[in-house]
DRENTORKOL-3810 file (N, C-alpha, C; in nm, 4 decimals):
REM DRENTORKOL-3810
@n.u->0.6532; n.v->1.6577; n.w->-1.2027; ca.u->0.5364; ca.v->1.7029; ca.w->-1.2794; c.u->0.4262; c.v->1.7334; c.w->-1.2202
@n.u->0.3543; n.v->1.8744; n.w->-1.2633; ca.u->0.2254; ca.v->1.8881; ca.w->-1.1760; c.u->0.1322; c.v->1.8278; c.w->-1.2511
@n.u->0.0540; n.v->1.7979; n.w->-1.1539; ca.u->-0.0708; ca.v->1.7190; ca.w->-1.1862; c.u->-0.1526; c.v->1.7513; c.w->-1.0824
@n.u->-0.2761; n.v->1.7104; n.w->-1.1088; ca.u->-0.4372; ca.v->1.7181; ca.w->-1.0479; c.u->-0.5039; c.v->1.5967; c.w->-1.0226
@n.u->-0.6014; n.v->1.5795; n.w->-0.9481; ca.u->-0.6963; ca.v->1.4656; ca.w->-0.9509; c.u->-0.8484; c.v->1.5070; c.w->-0.9854
@n.u->-0.9037; n.v->1.4153; n.w->-1.0098; ca.u->-1.0323; ca.v->1.4398; ca.w->-1.0607; c.u->-1.1189; c.v->1.2947; c.w->-1.0243
@n.u->-1.2490; n.v->1.2991; n.w->-1.0397; ca.u->-1.2989; ca.v->1.1649; ca.w->-1.0240; c.u->-1.2740; c.v->1.0740; c.w->-0.9182
@n.u->-1.2089; n.v->1.1744; n.w->-0.7895; ca.u->-1.1895; ca.v->1.1012; ca.w->-0.6792; c.u->-1.3035; c.v->1.0070; c.w->-0.6032
@n.u->-1.2771; n.v->0.9190; n.w->-0.5684; ca.u->-1.3890; ca.v->0.8233; ca.w->-0.5040; c.u->-1.3531; c.v->0.7279; c.w->-0.4098
@n.u->-1.3928; n.v->0.7193; n.w->-0.2824; ca.u->-1.3672; ca.v->0.6462; ca.w->-0.1760; c.u->-1.4223; c.v->0.5010; c.w->-0.2155
@n.u->-1.3697; n.v->0.3852; n.w->-0.2546; ca.u->-1.4326; ca.v->0.2895; ca.w->-0.2801; c.u->-1.4760; c.v->0.1673; c.w->-0.1820
@n.u->-1.3733; n.v->0.1832; n.w->-0.0685; ca.u->-1.4221; ca.v->0.0752; ca.w->0.0299; c.u->-1.3230; c.v->0.1498; c.w->0.1290
@n.u->-1.4134; n.v->0.1368; n.w->0.2617; ca.u->-1.3543; ca.v->0.1301; ca.w->0.4078; c.u->-1.3680; c.v->0.0057; c.w->0.4913
@n.u->-1.2565; n.v->0.0147; n.w->0.5523; ca.u->-1.2770; ca.v->-0.0986; ca.w->0.6607; c.u->-1.2298; c.v->-0.0738; c.w->0.7962
@n.u->-1.2969; n.v->-0.0742; n.w->0.9158; ca.u->-1.2418; ca.v->-0.0590; ca.w->1.0517; c.u->-1.2239; c.v->-0.2109; c.w->1.1087
@n.u->-1.0827; n.v->-0.2083; n.w->1.1641; ca.u->-0.9958; ca.v->-0.3161; ca.w->1.2176; c.u->-1.0261; c.v->-0.2839; c.w->1.3751
@n.u->-1.0744; n.v->-0.3592; n.w->1.4276; ca.u->-1.0701; ca.v->-0.3606; ca.w->1.6113; c.u->-0.9348; c.v->-0.3935; c.w->1.6542
@n.u->-0.8618; n.v->-0.3193; n.w->1.7257; ca.u->-0.7193; ca.v->-0.3959; ca.w->1.7858; c.u->-0.7426; c.v->-0.3848; c.w->1.9568
@n.u->-0.6455; n.v->-0.4441; n.w->1.9880; ca.u->-0.6292; ca.v->-0.4232; ca.w->2.1582; c.u->-0.6196; c.v->-0.2932; c.w->2.1837
@n.u->-0.5575; n.v->-0.2117; n.w->2.0996; ca.u->-0.5156; ca.v->-0.0476; ca.w->2.1181; c.u->-0.6248; c.v->0.0422; c.w->2.0818
@n.u->-0.7307; n.v->-0.0226; n.w->2.0237; ca.u->-0.8306; ca.v->0.0824; ca.w->1.9553; c.u->-0.8491; c.v->0.0370; c.w->1.8085
@n.u->-0.8681; n.v->0.1433; n.w->1.7312; ca.u->-0.9444; ca.v->0.1145; ca.w->1.5870; c.u->-0.8317; c.v->0.1565; c.w->1.4857
@n.u->-0.8403; n.v->0.0726; n.w->1.3898; ca.u->-0.7629; ca.v->0.0995; ca.w->1.2905; c.u->-0.8587; c.v->0.1071; c.w->1.1408
@n.u->-0.8171; n.v->0.1940; n.w->1.0550; ca.u->-0.8875; ca.v->0.2050; ca.w->0.9146; c.u->-0.7968; c.v->0.1387; c.w->0.8221
@n.u->-0.8753; n.v->0.0943; n.w->0.6901; ca.u->-0.8322; ca.v->0.0942; ca.w->0.5690; c.u->-0.9214; c.v->0.1631; c.w->0.4718
@n.u->-0.8719; n.v->0.2595; n.w->0.3971; ca.u->-0.9733; ca.v->0.3387; ca.w->0.3011; c.u->-0.8973; c.v->0.3331; c.w->0.1630
@n.u->-0.9483; n.v->0.2929; n.w->0.0575; ca.u->-0.9157; ca.v->0.2622; ca.w->-0.0639; c.u->-0.9763; c.v->0.3921; c.w->-0.1411
@n.u->-0.8816; n.v->0.4321; n.w->-0.2092; ca.u->-0.9317; ca.v->0.5924; ca.w->-0.3010; c.u->-0.8779; c.v->0.5755; c.w->-0.4222
@n.u->-0.9901; n.v->0.5747; n.w->-0.5217; ca.u->-0.9871; ca.v->0.5480; ca.w->-0.6791; c.u->-0.9617; c.v->0.7123; c.w->-0.7095
@n.u->-0.8736; n.v->0.7409; n.w->-0.8068; ca.u->-0.8667; ca.v->0.8715; ca.w->-0.8658; c.u->-0.8063; c.v->0.8716; c.w->-1.0254
@n.u->-0.8305; n.v->0.9789; n.w->-1.0750; ca.u->-0.8112; ca.v->1.0016; ca.w->-1.2167; c.u->-0.6960; c.v->1.1200; c.w->-1.2071
@n.u->-0.5402; n.v->1.1179; n.w->-1.2174; ca.u->-0.4726; ca.v->1.2171; ca.w->-1.2203; c.u->-0.5164; c.v->1.2628; c.w->-1.3739
@n.u->-0.4801; n.v->1.4298; n.w->-1.3717; ca.u->-0.4926; ca.v->1.4707; ca.w->-1.4970; c.u->-0.3763; c.v->1.5754; c.w->-1.5252
@n.u->-0.3413; n.v->1.6145; n.w->-1.6529; ca.u->-0.2537; ca.v->1.7300; ca.w->-1.6604; c.u->-0.3524; c.v->1.8367; c.w->-1.7437
@n.u->-0.3114; n.v->1.9660; n.w->-1.7628; ca.u->-0.3506; ca.v->2.0686; ca.w->-1.8452; c.u->-0.4945; c.v->2.0844; c.w->-1.8092
@n.u->-0.5795; n.v->2.0891; n.w->-1.8909; ca.u->-0.7178; ca.v->2.1338; ca.w->-1.8864; c.u->-0.7935; c.v->1.9953; c.w->-1.8663
@n.u->-0.7635; n.v->1.9326; n.w->-1.7927; ca.u->-0.8520; ca.v->1.7981; ca.w->-1.7175; c.u->-0.8354; c.v->1.7082; c.w->-1.8026
@n.u->-0.7081; n.v->1.6986; n.w->-1.8798; ca.u->-0.6930; ca.v->1.5904; ca.w->-1.9617; c.u->-0.6294; c.v->1.4553; c.w->-1.8739
@n.u->-0.7483; n.v->1.3542; n.w->-1.8362; ca.u->-0.6901; ca.v->1.2427; ca.w->-1.7702; c.u->-0.5725; c.v->1.1783; c.w->-1.8083
@n.u->-0.4805; n.v->1.1034; n.w->-1.7321; ca.u->-0.3765; ca.v->1.0273; ca.w->-1.7725; c.u->-0.4184; c.v->0.8646; c.w->-1.7398
@n.u->-0.5111; n.v->0.8542; n.w->-1.6666; ca.u->-0.5583; ca.v->0.7184; ca.w->-1.6369; c.u->-0.6274; c.v->0.7137; c.w->-1.5004
@n.u->-0.6245; n.v->0.5727; n.w->-1.4445; ca.u->-0.7011; ca.v->0.5879; ca.w->-1.3115; c.u->-0.5875; c.v->0.4823; c.w->-1.2270
@n.u->-0.6093; n.v->0.5442; n.w->-1.1072; ca.u->-0.5281; ca.v->0.4699; ca.w->-0.9994; c.u->-0.6025; c.v->0.4386; c.w->-0.8693
@n.u->-0.5634; n.v->0.3381; n.w->-0.8130; ca.u->-0.6075; ca.v->0.3009; ca.w->-0.6599; c.u->-0.5133; c.v->0.3259; c.w->-0.5703
@n.u->-0.5525; n.v->0.3648; n.w->-0.4621; ca.u->-0.4464; ca.v->0.4233; ca.w->-0.3290; c.u->-0.5320; c.v->0.3330; c.w->-0.2354
@n.u->-0.4244; n.v->0.2520; n.w->-0.1667; ca.u->-0.4901; ca.v->0.1987; ca.w->-0.0280; c.u->-0.4120; c.v->0.2505; c.w->0.1044
@n.u->-0.4706; n.v->0.2997; n.w->0.1740; ca.u->-0.4225; ca.v->0.3886; ca.w->0.3020; c.u->-0.4728; c.v->0.3125; c.w->0.4332
@n.u->-0.3575; n.v->0.3139; n.w->0.5346; ca.u->-0.4188; ca.v->0.2513; ca.w->0.6573; c.u->-0.3897; c.v->0.3782; c.w->0.7652
@n.u->-0.4734; n.v->0.3837; n.w->0.8379; ca.u->-0.4849; ca.v->0.4895; ca.w->0.9487; c.u->-0.4564; c.v->0.4133; c.w->1.0691
@n.u->-0.3783; n.v->0.4423; n.w->1.1537; ca.u->-0.3321; ca.v->0.3604; ca.w->1.2646; c.u->-0.2633; c.v->0.4813; c.w->1.3640
@n.u->-0.3240; n.v->0.4838; n.w->1.5040; ca.u->-0.2840; ca.v->0.5654; ca.w->1.5678; c.u->-0.2641; c.v->0.7190; c.w->1.5378
@n.u->-0.3608; n.v->0.7544; n.w->1.4567; ca.u->-0.3741; ca.v->0.8822; ca.w->1.4279; c.u->-0.2619; c.v->0.9075; c.w->1.2962
@n.u->-0.1780; n.v->0.8065; n.w->1.2654; ca.u->-0.0909; ca.v->0.8048; ca.w->1.1351; c.u->-0.1598; c.v->0.7695; c.w->1.0127
@n.u->-0.1288; n.v->0.8194; n.w->0.8914; ca.u->-0.1483; ca.v->0.7711; ca.w->0.7689; c.u->-0.0689; c.v->0.7223; c.w->0.6789
@n.u->-0.0675; n.v->0.6097; n.w->0.6451; ca.u->0.0534; ca.v->0.5427; ca.w->0.5476; c.u->-0.0149; c.v->0.4793; c.w->0.4410
@n.u->0.0462; n.v->0.4949; n.w->0.2743; ca.u->0.0323; ca.v->0.4425; ca.w->0.1979; c.u->0.0682; c.v->0.2815; c.w->0.1782
@n.u->0.0121; n.v->0.2115; n.w->0.1868; ca.u->-0.0218; ca.v->0.0417; ca.w->0.2228; c.u->-0.0236; c.v->0.0074; c.w->0.0539
@n.u->-0.0607; n.v->0.0581; n.w->-0.0471; ca.u->-0.0525; ca.v->-0.0180; ca.w->-0.1654; c.u->-0.0709; c.v->0.1117; c.w->-0.2655
@n.u->-0.0240; n.v->0.0967; n.w->-0.3885; ca.u->-0.0620; ca.v->0.1656; ca.w->-0.4994; c.u->-0.0827; c.v->0.0661; c.w->-0.6466
@n.u->-0.2077; n.v->0.1169; n.w->-0.6870; ca.u->-0.2178; ca.v->0.0166; ca.w->-0.8230; c.u->-0.2562; c.v->0.1127; c.w->-0.9314
@n.u->-0.1855; n.v->0.0826; n.w->-1.0314; ca.u->-0.2333; ca.v->0.1597; ca.w->-1.1504; c.u->-0.3246; c.v->0.0645; c.w->-1.2329
@n.u->-0.4536; n.v->0.1209; n.w->-1.2444; ca.u->-0.5359; ca.v->0.0502; ca.w->-1.3198; c.u->-0.5763; c.v->0.0513; c.w->-1.4443
@n.u->-0.5570; n.v->0.1718; n.w->-1.4997; ca.u->-0.5602; ca.v->0.1999; ca.w->-1.6518; c.u->-0.5054; c.v->0.3388; c.w->-1.6847
@n.u->-0.4430; n.v->0.3166; n.w->-1.8274; ca.u->-0.3933; ca.v->0.4229; ca.w->-1.8811; c.u->-0.4652; c.v->0.5024; c.w->-1.9946
@n.u->-0.4578; n.v->0.6053; n.w->-2.0169; ca.u->-0.5411; ca.v->0.6851; ca.w->-2.1292; c.u->-0.4374; c.v->0.7212; c.w->-2.2324
@n.u->-0.4735; n.v->0.7459; n.w->-2.3680; ca.u->-0.3846; ca.v->0.8133; ca.w->-2.4660; c.u->-0.3343; c.v->0.9473; c.w->-2.4135
@n.u->-0.2154; n.v->0.9896; n.w->-2.4100; ca.u->-0.1519; ca.v->1.0981; ca.w->-2.4013; c.u->-0.1655; c.v->1.1848; c.w->-2.5196
@n.u->-0.2202; n.v->1.2883; n.w->-2.4956; ca.u->-0.2464; ca.v->1.3827; ca.w->-2.6449; c.u->-0.0812; c.v->1.4529; c.w->-2.6622
@n.u->-0.0734; n.v->1.4511; n.w->-2.8023; ca.u->0.0566; ca.v->1.4825; ca.w->-2.8499; c.u->0.1562; c.v->1.5883; c.w->-2.8043
@n.u->0.0714; n.v->1.7229; n.w->-2.7709; ca.u->0.1335; ca.v->1.8427; ca.w->-2.7323; c.u->0.1677; c.v->1.8244; c.w->-2.5788
@n.u->0.1259; n.v->1.7231; n.w->-2.4886; ca.u->0.1696; ca.v->1.7275; ca.w->-2.3897; c.u->0.2995; c.v->1.6471; c.w->-2.3690
@n.u->0.3495; n.v->1.5223; n.w->-2.4873; ca.u->0.4706; ca.v->1.4923; ca.w->-2.4530; c.u->0.5819; c.v->1.5869; c.w->-2.4727
@n.u->0.5365; n.v->1.7037; n.w->-2.5051; ca.u->0.6596; ca.v->1.8097; ca.w->-2.5225; c.u->0.6807; c.v->1.8513; c.w->-2.3620
@n.u->0.5742; n.v->1.8940; n.w->-2.3158; ca.u->0.5792; ca.v->1.9332; ca.w->-2.1767; c.u->0.6087; c.v->1.8646; c.w->-2.0774
@n.u->0.5630; n.v->1.7150; n.w->-2.0807; ca.u->0.5622; ca.v->1.6265; ca.w->-2.0067; c.u->0.6479; c.v->1.5176; c.w->-2.0473
@n.u->0.7742; n.v->1.4963; n.w->-2.0700; ca.u->0.8616; ca.v->1.3878; ca.w->-2.1340; c.u->0.8766; c.v->1.2790; c.w->-2.0642
@n.u->0.8110; n.v->1.2653; n.w->-1.9340; ca.u->0.8467; ca.v->1.1468; ca.w->-1.8763; c.u->0.6923; c.v->1.0768; c.w->-1.8590
@n.u->0.6033; n.v->1.1323; n.w->-1.8993; ca.u->0.4732; ca.v->1.0330; ca.w->-1.9197; c.u->0.4768; c.v->0.9269; c.w->-1.9901
@n.u->0.4453; n.v->0.8032; n.w->-1.9627; ca.u->0.4494; ca.v->0.7204; ca.w->-2.0386; c.u->0.3136; c.v->0.6732; c.w->-2.1194
@n.u->0.3104; n.v->0.6638; n.w->-2.2576; ca.u->0.2040; ca.v->0.6380; ca.w->-2.3513; c.u->0.1083; c.v->0.5318; c.w->-2.2977
@n.u->0.0195; n.v->0.5164; n.w->-2.3596; ca.u->-0.1105; ca.v->0.4101; ca.w->-2.3535; c.u->-0.0946; c.v->0.3581; c.w->-2.4754
@n.u->-0.0758; n.v->0.2370; n.w->-2.5057; ca.u->-0.1103; ca.v->0.1587; ca.w->-2.6411; c.u->-0.1975; c.v->0.0629; c.w->-2.6327
END
C-alpha cells in the first residue's frame, strides 16, 4: 500500500550513557495518509540508536480516522475506524 507521512513530530528524545558511549531513544509521532493528504490515523514509533544502527523498538497505533468510501476500493486492506 503506498502511503506517506505528515504531521511528523519528534515527541521525545533520551540520551543513555553506556560504558561503550552514547545510545539514544527517539519517539516519532506521525499521521500516515493516502491520496491527497487524507490521514488514516496517528502512530508512534520508538527507535533506538546504538553503535550507529537504528532499530525500531516499539510501534503504537494511537488513533484511527474514518476512511473515505472511495479509498476502500483502492486500498482494500485498510481497516475502518468505528
